[in-house]
C-alpha positions as CSV (number, residue, x, y, z in Angstrom):
1,M,0.0,0.0,0.0
2,I,0.9,3.6,-0.5
3,R,2.7,5.6,2.1
4,Q,0.7,8.2,4.0
5,A,2.5,11.0,2.2
6,F,1.0,10.0,-1.1
7,L,-2.5,9.8,0.4
8,A,-2.2,13.3,1.9
9,T,-1.2,14.5,-1.6
10,A,-4.2,12.9,-3.1
11,A,-6.5,14.6,-0.6
12,A,-5.0,18.0,-1.3
13,L,-5.4,17.8,-5.1
14,T,-9.0,18.8,-5.1
15,L,-8.7,20.9,-8.3
16,L,-8.5,17.8,-10.5
17,P,-11.9,17.0,-12.0
18,A,-13.6,13.8,-10.9
19,A,-16.1,11.5,-12.5
20,S,-19.7,12.8,-12.2
21,P,-22.9,10.9,-12.7
22,A,-24.0,10.8,-16.3
23,T,-27.5,11.7,-17.4
24,A,-29.4,9.4,-19.7
25,Q,-28.7,10.3,-23.3
26,S,-28.5,9.0,-26.8
27,I,-25.0,9.1,-28.4
28,T,-23.9,8.4,-32.0
29,Q,-21.1,6.0,-33.0
30,Q,-19.1,9.0,-34.2
31,E,-19.4,10.6,-30.8
32,I,-18.3,7.4,-29.1
33,D,-15.3,7.1,-31.4
34,T,-14.3,10.7,-30.8
35,R,-14.6,10.3,-27.1
36,Y,-12.6,7.1,-27.2
37,D,-9.9,8.7,-29.2
38,R,-9.6,11.5,-26.7
39,A,-9.4,9.0,-23.8
40,L,-6.6,7.1,-25.6
41,A,-4.7,10.3,-26.4
42,A,-4.8,11.4,-22.8
43,G,-3.6,8.0,-21.7
44,Y,-0.8,8.0,-24.2
45,K,0.3,11.4,-23.0
46,A,0.0,10.6,-19.3
47,L,2.0,7.3,-19.7
48,F,4.8,8.7,-21.8
49,L,5.3,11.7,-19.6
50,C,5.3,9.5,-16.5
51,S,7.6,6.8,-17.9
52,A,10.1,9.0,-19.7
53,I,10.6,11.3,-16.7
54,A,10.3,8.8,-13.8
55,I,12.6,6.2,-15.3
56,A,15.2,8.8,-16.3
57,E,15.2,10.1,-12.8
58,R,15.6,6.5,-11.5
59,N,18.7,6.3,-13.7
60,G,20.0,9.6,-12.2
61,A,19.3,11.5,-15.5
62,T,16.8,14.3,-16.3
63,R,14.0,14.7,-18.8
64,T,11.7,17.7,-18.9
65,P,8.1,17.7,-20.0
66,E,9.1,19.9,-22.9
67,S,11.6,17.4,-24.1
68,V,9.1,14.6,-24.0
69,E,6.5,16.7,-25.8
70,R,9.1,17.5,-28.5
71,W,10.2,13.9,-29.0
72,E,7.9,11.1,-27.7
73,L,4.7,13.1,-28.1
74,S,5.1,14.4,-31.6
75,G,4.8,12.6,-34.9
76,I,2.7,9.8,-33.4
77,Q,-0.2,8.0,-34.9
78,Q,-3.4,9.8,-35.9
79,P,-5.8,10.8,-34.6
80,L,-3.8,10.9,-31.3
81,D,-1.2,13.2,-32.8
82,G,-3.7,16.0,-33.3
83,L,-5.1,15.6,-29.7
84,V,-2.2,15.2,-27.3
85,G,-0.9,18.7,-27.7
86,T,-4.3,20.2,-26.8
87,M,-4.5,18.4,-23.4
88,Q,-3.3,19.7,-20.1
89,A,-0.9,17.5,-18.3
90,V,-0.2,17.9,-14.6
91,P,2.7,16.2,-12.8
92,I,2.0,15.0,-9.2
93,R,5.2,15.1,-7.1
94,V,5.6,14.4,-3.4
95,S,8.5,14.5,-1.0
96,P,9.6,11.1,0.2
97,V,9.3,10.1,3.8
98,A,12.2,11.4,5.7
99,S,15.1,9.0,6.4
100,G,18.5,9.1,7.9
101,E,19.7,10.5,4.6
102,G,17.6,13.6,4.7
103,P,14.2,14.5,3.2
104,G,15.2,14.0,-0.4
105,Q,13.8,15.8,-3.5
106,P,10.2,15.7,-4.5
107,A,9.5,12.5,-6.4
108,L,7.2,12.0,-9.4
109,A,4.2,10.0,-8.2
110,A,2.0,10.3,-11.2
111,Y,0.9,12.3,-14.3
112,S,-2.7,13.5,-14.8
113,V,-4.1,14.5,-18.2
114,E,-7.6,16.0,-18.6
115,W,-9.6,14.9,-21.5
116,A,-13.3,15.3,-20.7
117,D,-15.3,17.8,-18.6
118,D,-17.5,15.1,-17.2
119,F,-15.0,12.3,-16.4
120,A,-11.8,11.8,-14.3
121,P,-8.5,12.7,-15.9
122,R,-6.3,9.9,-17.3
123,L,-3.7,8.9,-14.7
124,A,-0.3,7.1,-15.1
125,V,1.3,6.2,-11.7
126,N,5.0,5.7,-11.0
127,S,5.2,2.2,-9.4
128,G,8.9,2.4,-8.8
129,E,11.1,-0.5,-10.1
130,S,8.4,-1.5,-12.7
131,G,8.0,2.0,-14.1
132,C,4.7,3.6,-14.7
133,R,1.3,2.0,-14.8
134,L,-1.7,3.4,-16.8
135,A,-4.9,3.4,-14.7
136,P,-8.1,2.3,-16.4
137,I,-10.2,5.1,-17.8
138,G,-12.3,6.7,-15.1
139,T,-10.0,5.8,-12.2
140,D,-10.0,8.4,-9.5
141,L,-6.8,10.0,-8.2
142,Q,-6.7,8.4,-4.7
143,T,-7.3,4.9,-6.1
144,A,-4.6,5.4,-8.7
145,L,-2.1,6.7,-6.2
146,E,-2.5,3.5,-4.1
147,K,-0.5,1.9,-6.9
148,A,2.4,4.4,-6.5
149,A,5.6,3.4,-4.9
150,P,7.4,5.4,-2.2
151,A,10.2,7.6,-3.6
152,S,13.5,6.0,-3.8
153,Q,17.1,6.9,-4.5
154,P,18.3,6.7,-8.1
155,A,19.5,3.3,-9.2
156,S,23.2,2.7,-9.7
157,S,23.6,3.7,-13.4
158,S,26.0,2.0,-15.8
159,A,26.4,5.2,-17.8
160,D,29.5,6.8,-16.2
161,A,31.9,6.8,-19.2
162,P,31.3,9.7,-21.6
163,P,30.3,8.8,-25.2
164,S,33.1,8.8,-27.8
165,D,32.9,8.7,-31.6
166,P,36.4,9.4,-32.8
167,S,35.8,8.2,-36.4
168,G,32.3,9.7,-36.7
169,I,30.8,6.2,-37.3
170,A,27.9,6.7,-34.9
171,R,27.2,10.3,-36.0
172,R,26.6,9.0,-39.6
173,G,23.3,7.6,-38.3
174,F,22.0,11.1,-37.8
175,D,22.1,11.8,-41.6
176,E,18.5,12.1,-42.4
177,A,19.1,12.6,-46.1
178,R,21.0,9.3,-46.4
179,Y,18.9,7.0,-44.2
180,G,15.4,8.3,-44.3
181,E,13.7,11.6,-45.0
182,G,12.1,13.0,-41.9
183,T,13.6,10.4,-39.5
184,R,14.8,11.6,-36.1
185,T,17.8,9.8,-34.7
186,T,18.3,10.2,-30.9
187,A,21.2,7.8,-30.2
188,V,23.6,5.5,-32.1
189,L,26.0,3.0,-30.4
190,V,28.3,0.6,-32.3
191,T,30.3,-2.1,-30.6
192,R,32.9,-4.5,-31.9
193,D,34.4,-7.4,-29.9
194,G,32.4,-6.1,-27.0
195,R,33.9,-2.6,-27.0
196,P,32.3,0.6,-28.2
197,V,33.7,2.1,-31.4
198,G,31.3,4.9,-31.8
199,E,28.5,6.5,-29.6
200,A,26.6,9.7,-30.2
201,Y,23.4,11.3,-28.9
202,E,20.9,14.1,-29.6
203,D,21.1,16.9,-27.0
204,D,18.0,15.8,-25.1
205,F,19.4,12.3,-24.6
206,G,22.5,10.6,-23.3
207,P,23.9,7.4,-21.9
208,A,21.6,7.3,-18.9
209,V,18.4,8.5,-20.6
210,P,16.1,5.6,-21.5
211,Q,13.6,5.4,-24.4
212,R,10.7,3.1,-24.9
213,T,11.9,0.1,-26.9
214,W,8.5,-0.5,-28.5
215,S,8.7,-3.9,-30.3
216,V,12.4,-4.4,-29.4
217,A,10.7,-5.7,-26.3
218,K,9.5,-8.7,-28.2
219,S,13.1,-9.9,-28.6
220,L,13.6,-9.3,-24.9
221,A,10.5,-11.4,-24.3
222,A,12.0,-14.2,-26.5
223,T,15.1,-14.0,-24.3
224,L,13.1,-14.3,-21.2
225,V,11.6,-17.5,-22.6
226,G,15.1,-18.7,-23.5
227,A,16.2,-18.2,-19.9
228,A,13.2,-20.2,-18.7
229,V,14.1,-23.0,-21.2
230,Q,17.7,-23.0,-19.9
231,R,16.4,-23.4,-16.3
232,G,14.3,-26.3,-17.4
233,E,11.0,-24.6,-16.6
234,T,9.4,-24.6,-20.1
235,D,9.7,-26.0,-23.6
236,V,9.0,-24.0,-26.8
237,G,7.3,-27.0,-28.2
238,A,4.8,-27.1,-25.3
239,S,1.2,-25.8,-25.5
240,A,0.9,-22.1,-24.6
241,G,-2.2,-23.0,-22.6
242,L,-4.6,-20.9,-24.7
243,G,-8.3,-21.7,-25.2
244,T,-11.0,-22.7,-22.7
245,G,-9.8,-26.2,-22.0
246,K,-9.5,-29.7,-23.4
247,G,-10.9,-29.9,-26.9
248,D,-10.3,-26.2,-27.7
249,P,-8.2,-26.2,-30.9
250,R,-6.3,-23.2,-29.5
251,R,-4.7,-25.7,-27.1
252,A,-2.5,-26.7,-30.1
253,I,-0.8,-23.3,-30.2
254,T,2.8,-23.7,-28.9
255,I,5.1,-21.2,-27.4
256,D,7.2,-21.6,-30.6
257,N,4.2,-20.6,-32.7
258,L,3.7,-17.5,-30.6
259,L,7.4,-16.5,-30.9
260,R,7.3,-17.0,-34.6
261,M,4.1,-14.9,-35.1
262,A,2.4,-18.1,-36.4
263,S,-0.4,-18.7,-33.8
264,G,-3.1,-18.7,-36.4
265,R,-5.2,-16.4,-34.2
266,Y,-7.2,-13.5,-35.6
267,S,-5.8,-10.0,-35.3
268,D,-7.6,-6.9,-36.4
269,T,-4.6,-5.3,-38.2
270,P,-1.0,-6.4,-39.0
271,G,0.7,-5.9,-35.6
272,N,-2.8,-5.8,-34.2
273,R,-3.9,-2.7,-32.5
274,T,-3.5,-3.1,-28.8
275,D,-4.7,0.4,-28.0
276,P,-7.0,-0.7,-25.1
277,L,-3.9,-2.3,-23.4
278,Y,-1.2,0.3,-24.4
279,F,-3.3,3.5,-23.9
280,G,-6.6,2.5,-22.4
281,G,-5.6,1.0,-19.1
282,A,-6.9,-2.5,-19.9
283,T,-4.9,-5.6,-18.8
284,V,-3.1,-8.2,-20.8
285,E,-5.6,-10.8,-19.5
286,E,-8.5,-8.7,-20.7
287,S,-7.2,-7.7,-24.1
288,A,-5.0,-10.5,-25.5
289,T,-6.1,-14.0,-24.4
290,A,-9.3,-14.8,-26.1
291,W,-8.9,-14.1,-29.8
292,P,-10.3,-16.9,-32.1
293,L,-8.4,-19.2,-34.3
294,L,-8.5,-18.7,-38.1
295,H,-5.6,-20.8,-39.4
296,S,-3.8,-24.0,-38.3
297,P,-1.0,-23.0,-35.8
298,G,2.3,-22.8,-37.5
299,S,0.8,-22.3,-41.0
300,V,0.5,-18.5,-41.5
301,F,2.7,-15.5,-40.5
302,R,0.7,-12.7,-38.9
303,Y,2.8,-10.2,-36.8
304,A,0.8,-9.7,-33.7
305,N,1.5,-8.1,-30.3
306,N,-0.9,-10.5,-28.7
307,D,1.3,-13.5,-29.7
308,T,4.3,-12.1,-27.7
309,L,2.1,-11.3,-24.8
310,M,0.8,-14.8,-24.7
311,A,4.3,-16.3,-25.0
312,V,5.2,-14.5,-21.8
313,R,1.9,-15.4,-20.1
314,A,2.7,-19.1,-20.9
315,L,5.6,-18.8,-18.4
316,G,3.0,-18.5,-15.7
317,E,4.5,-18.1,-12.2
318,G,8.0,-18.2,-13.8
319,T,7.8,-14.4,-14.3
320,E,7.2,-14.0,-10.6
321,A,10.1,-16.2,-9.5
322,H,12.3,-14.9,-12.3
323,P,11.0,-11.4,-13.4
324,P,12.5,-9.5,-16.3
325,A,14.4,-7.3,-13.8
326,E,16.4,-10.4,-12.8
327,L,17.4,-11.1,-16.4
328,F,18.3,-7.5,-17.0
329,A,20.5,-7.4,-13.9
330,R,22.4,-10.6,-15.0
331,I,23.1,-9.1,-18.4
332,G,24.1,-5.8,-16.9
333,M,21.1,-3.8,-18.2
334,D,20.9,-1.8,-15.0
335,D,19.1,1.2,-16.6
336,T,16.3,-0.9,-18.1
337,V,12.7,-1.2,-16.8
338,A,9.9,-3.5,-17.9
339,E,6.5,-2.0,-17.3
340,T,3.3,-3.7,-16.5
341,D,-0.4,-3.3,-16.9
342,W,-2.6,-2.0,-14.0
343,Q,-2.7,-5.5,-12.4
344,G,1.0,-6.3,-12.8
345,G,1.0,-8.2,-16.1
346,Y,4.1,-7.6,-18.1
347,I,3.6,-5.8,-21.4
348,L,6.6,-7.3,-23.1
349,S,5.3,-6.7,-26.6
350,S,6.3,-3.1,-26.3
351,Q,6.5,-1.5,-22.9
352,V,10.2,-1.6,-21.9
353,W,12.4,1.4,-21.4
354,A,16.1,1.0,-22.0
355,T,19.3,3.0,-22.8
356,A,21.4,2.4,-25.9
357,R,24.2,1.0,-23.7
358,D,21.9,-1.6,-22.1
359,L,20.6,-2.6,-25.6
360,A,24.2,-3.1,-26.7
361,R,24.8,-5.4,-23.7
362,F,21.7,-7.3,-24.8
363,G,23.1,-7.7,-28.3
364,Q,26.4,-8.8,-26.9
365,L,24.7,-11.6,-25.0
366,Y,23.7,-13.1,-28.4
367,L,27.2,-12.6,-29.8
368,D,28.4,-14.5,-26.8
369,A,26.0,-17.4,-27.5
370,G,23.9,-16.7,-24.4
371,V,26.9,-17.0,-22.0
372,L,27.7,-14.1,-19.6
373,R,31.2,-12.7,-19.5
374,G,31.8,-14.6,-16.3
375,G,31.2,-17.9,-18.0
376,T,27.6,-18.6,-16.8
377,R,25.2,-19.8,-19.5
378,I,21.8,-18.2,-19.2
379,L,20.4,-19.2,-22.7
380,P,20.4,-22.7,-24.0
381,E,23.0,-24.0,-26.4
382,G,21.7,-23.4,-29.9
383,W,19.3,-20.6,-28.8
384,V,21.0,-18.0,-31.1
385,E,20.4,-20.3,-34.0
386,Y,16.9,-20.9,-32.9
387,V,15.8,-17.3,-32.7
388,S,17.7,-16.4,-35.9
389,S,16.4,-19.2,-38.1
390,P,13.5,-18.7,-40.5
391,S,12.0,-22.1,-39.9
392,G,8.4,-20.9,-39.8
393,P,6.1,-19.1,-42.2
394,Q,7.7,-15.9,-43.4
395,P,6.5,-12.3,-43.8
396,E,6.4,-10.6,-47.2
397,G,9.1,-7.9,-47.7
398,K,12.9,-7.7,-47.4
399,F,13.1,-8.9,-43.8
400,G,12.6,-12.5,-42.6
401,Y,11.5,-13.5,-39.2
402,G,12.9,-16.0,-36.7
403,A,11.6,-16.4,-33.1
404,G,11.2,-13.0,-31.7
405,F,13.8,-11.4,-34.0
406,W,13.8,-10.0,-37.5
407,L,16.3,-11.3,-40.0
408,L,18.4,-9.3,-42.5
409,N,19.1,-12.4,-44.5
410,N,17.8,-10.9,-47.7
411,S,19.5,-7.5,-47.4
412,E,22.2,-6.8,-50.0
413,G,25.6,-6.2,-48.7
414,V,24.8,-7.4,-45.2
415,P,26.2,-10.7,-43.8
416,P,23.4,-13.4,-44.1
417,D,23.7,-14.3,-40.4
418,T,22.6,-10.8,-39.3
419,F,19.5,-10.6,-37.2
420,A,17.9,-7.8,-35.2
421,A,15.4,-6.6,-32.6
422,M,13.2,-3.9,-34.2
423,G,10.6,-1.5,-32.8
424,N,8.3,1.3,-33.7
425,R,9.6,4.8,-34.3
426,G,13.0,3.4,-35.3
427,Q,14.3,1.2,-32.5
428,F,17.0,-1.2,-33.7
429,V,19.5,-3.6,-32.1
430,V,21.4,-5.2,-35.0
431,I,23.5,-8.3,-34.2
432,V,26.2,-9.5,-36.7
433,P,27.8,-12.7,-35.4
434,S,30.2,-13.1,-38.2
435,R,31.6,-9.6,-37.5
436,D,31.2,-9.6,-33.7
437,V,29.4,-6.3,-34.1
438,V,26.3,-4.8,-32.4
439,I,24.6,-1.7,-33.8
440,V,22.1,0.2,-31.7
441,R,20.0,2.9,-33.3
442,R,17.4,4.8,-31.3
443,G,14.9,7.2,-32.8
444,E,11.6,9.0,-32.5
445,D,10.7,8.8,-36.2
446,P,7.4,10.3,-37.1
447,T,4.6,8.2,-38.5
448,G,5.4,7.7,-42.2
449,S,9.1,8.0,-41.9
450,R,11.3,5.0,-41.9
451,F,15.0,4.6,-41.1
452,D,16.9,2.4,-43.5
453,I,18.6,0.1,-41.1
454,A,19.9,-2.3,-43.7
455,A,21.7,0.6,-45.5
456,F,23.1,1.9,-42.2
457,T,24.2,-1.6,-41.2
458,R,26.0,-2.0,-44.5
459,D,27.7,1.4,-44.2
460,V,28.8,0.7,-40.6
461,L,30.3,-2.6,-41.5
462,A,32.1,-1.1,-44.4
463,A,33.6,1.6,-42.2
464,L,34.8,-1.0,-39.8
465,D,36.8,-2.9,-42.5
């Protein structure tokens, strides 16, 4: 439960509007859709402000609301893009309970965003080590703040060494004209043989500043599954436990099917729109479990957030005994946070915040075949080949797909063993085993702009020759 200081804050914030009883009325579908869009836009804004600022402060770094507005909250999907800038956002900060170290600085407890005159603001609450949680639409402030964590000291960041780019190899990734008109690169880090050879950042970012990974989180989810396989707790060939029970054909869907985006389940769009989960405050259990089967498992590729969410869910209590934070700590990803839904379900299809350096360590784990630098194996033998092999049905286009990772096996001038974690708005972790190279590119690319990661990978490798 929340500390008394947070409850006192909630009681004092009487200026925030609360839900009021609605009068009976008729409402058109267009009015419902417009209202829903506003609720989602407010949730999007509250969550991104809360996460970007709270997790940066956890890492000992700083983000301002203006910076988040400029980067994370611009160029986003319509119709949200035209709405978020019109909505008032209010940070809720409280002083931590006094300790022997002094009273400390005011800590971010939540963000509130108004979106309707007759309903409570959207609220995202800082839950501490698991980042920010988005409250369901209509949640009142005091209820929301009960999910907040007491203020804590910043975590020990791994971002002490200043970035260096003596050859300019990283700065090349900021060349919009060469790699994608309208793209906005925020960070590039290139490592070879486990050592950085180039690292550069936009002014609002830096080694300790995290960004949302978006679908790079799917590769982290696959790694979480791999760690469970190594511990003997699961098997990718096992049923993922979907469906209503014995006789339900969804019982045939395996964890492997889910990792390869081949569950055969229905999804409303490619990638499937998980807006109710991502921005509406719904839970993983509510939004991703019950979709019907349309194709035999393993027969059709259909990229879907829900498949990754269900692959993680299939680990069951394993995520409680061995949460993502444990995996990150073992890899050395000290500045990375996996966020959850309102009830604590991990949203590992998208909602992880990480620094470029942490993602480079993640890539290095795969170059080291799943063995930590101290010699401890945390991924099974053959796991690298498993995730980077196109053994299932494949997507159309220039990139193939393995198990939680994209493949650059059809990209001209790129070694055929190259595979990558990729995410929305230009998040990339490119792994080139034959060259012992990891390339991390972070961005906040506007909708409609695409960074040419294959061309950049080719140019980086050429520069390293």
